[in-house]
N, C-alpha and C positions, 0 to 999 in steps of 0.2 A: 426148556429152551427159551432164550430171550435175546432180542436184538439190542446189543449194548449201545447202539447209536440212538435208541429211543430214549425219551425222558425218563428220569427216575420213577416218577409216578406211574408211568405206563408199565415199566418192569415190575414195580411193586404190586400193582393190580394183578398182573399175571401170576406172580408168585403166591398171591393170596387166593385168587379165584380158581386157578387151575387145579390145585390139590382138592379143593372142595368139589369141583366138577368131577374129578376122577373118583372121589368117594361116593357122591350122590347120584351119578348118572352112568349109564352104559352108552357105548358108542357104536354106531354102524356107519363108517365113513368110506367113501370111495371116490375115485376120480382125481386125487391129488396130483397125479402125474400129468393132468391137463392144465395145471397152473403154470404160467410162464416162469422160467428159471432166471430170466434177466429182463431188465427194463420195467417200466411202470405198466400198470394195467388196471382195469375197472372190473370189479366183481359185483354182480347183480343177483342177490338172493331174494327169495320171497320173505315177507315180513308179516308175522301173525301172532307174536307173543312178545311181551316185554323182556323175557329172558333169552330168546333165541339169538340175539346178538352175542351173548356170552358163549353159547354153544358153537356158533359159527367162528367166533374169534378163537376159541379153543382149537378148532379144526385147523384154522390158518396158522396159528402159532406153532402147533405141534408139527406142521408140515413146512416150517421154516419161513413163514411169511408174517410180516408185521403190519396188520391192517390199520388204515386210517378210515374211520367211519364218518360219513356225513350224517349228522343228527340234528333234530329240531332244536332251535335255540333255547326253548323252554327247559330242555334236559340240562343244559349248561348252567342254568340258574337254580337248579334244585340244590338243596342244602348240602348233602353229602356226595351224591352221584355227580352233581354239577362240578364240584371241586375236582373230583377224580378225572372226569372227561376233559375239563379245561386244561389241567396240568399234564394230561396224557397226550396232548397235542392232537385232539380230534378236531373235526371241522364243523362249526355250527352252521345251520341253515336258518336264515331269517325269512321264513315263509311269508309270502304276500306282503312284503315290505319293500322299501326303496333299496334296501341292502341285500335283497335276495340273490343277486348275481355274484356277490362276494364268495359264496360257497362254491359255485362252479369255478370261479377264478382260482380259489385256493386249491380245489381238487385238481385242476389242470396243472398248477405248479407242482403239486405233490406227484402226479403221474410223470411229469417231465423230469422229476428228480429220481425216478425209478421206483416209486412206492406203489403199494397195493392200496387202492382206494375202494371202499365199499359204499355202493350207492343202492339204496332201496328204491327201485323204479316207481313204486306207488307213492312214495313220499310219506307214508304213514302205515300203521298196522291195518290190515285188511278189515273191512266192515262186513264182508260176506259171512253169513252164518255158518257156512261149511268151510270157511277159511281159504277159499279160492282167491288167488291174486285179483286185484282190481286193475283197472286201466292204468298203465304206466305213464310217467311224465317223461320229459325230454332230456333231463340232466345227464344221464349216463351216455346217451348218444352224443350230446354236445361235447362232453369231455373227450370221448373217443375220437370224434371227428376233428377236434382241435389238436389233439396230440398224436393221432395215428395209433394209439394204444389199443390192444385187443379188449373186448368186453367178454367176460367169462360168465355165462349163465350158471346159476346154482340153485339147487332145491334143498330144502331142509324140512324136517318134520320131527315132532316129538316134544318140543318145548311147550306146546299148548296143553300138554298133560301136567305140566308144572304150574303154569299160570295161563289161564284162558285169556283171550284178548278182552280188554276193557273190564277186567275184574281184578280184585285184590286177593282172591283165594289162592293160597300157596299149598301145593301138594308135592312134596319132595319124595315121600316114601309111599309105596315101594319104589325102588329106583326106576327111573324112566330112561328110555333109550332115545338118544339124540341121533338122528339120521341126517347125514350130509352127503349130497351127490353133486360133483362138479361135472 
């Protein structure tokens, strides 16, 4: 499944990543019926691994939603991944700079256009040793208050078995189960 209104790079990334995810992971997904069927909205998942945005994106795309992620600006400058996210029309967050408000402005505009915007409330991968969420920031609430859009809470688990937070160890086999609950 692919939203043809999205940039070519976005669709290409889906056509490359989705088959790999299908091959190397198992899925336990529930609650897709709780996603809005029209109008923009904000989704707030927990954030605990570098690869879990792919698992959650897979869930959304397979359920007919094309997410726009808010992501730290440093990711947009990375050699390969940066080029992909820039050309896939994702939203950079310039944390702790004079340009920090631009991401909220861009997210508000996307929600007003009827898009699904993914905001990690913590603003970073959790630092909790047991991977519990940390205290959230105000971005998702500000976007929802400004637009009147719903905020959809979401929980996911399993990606930490592929890559633990703040490590480079990669363990794809045996296949891991990606769990998503809306």
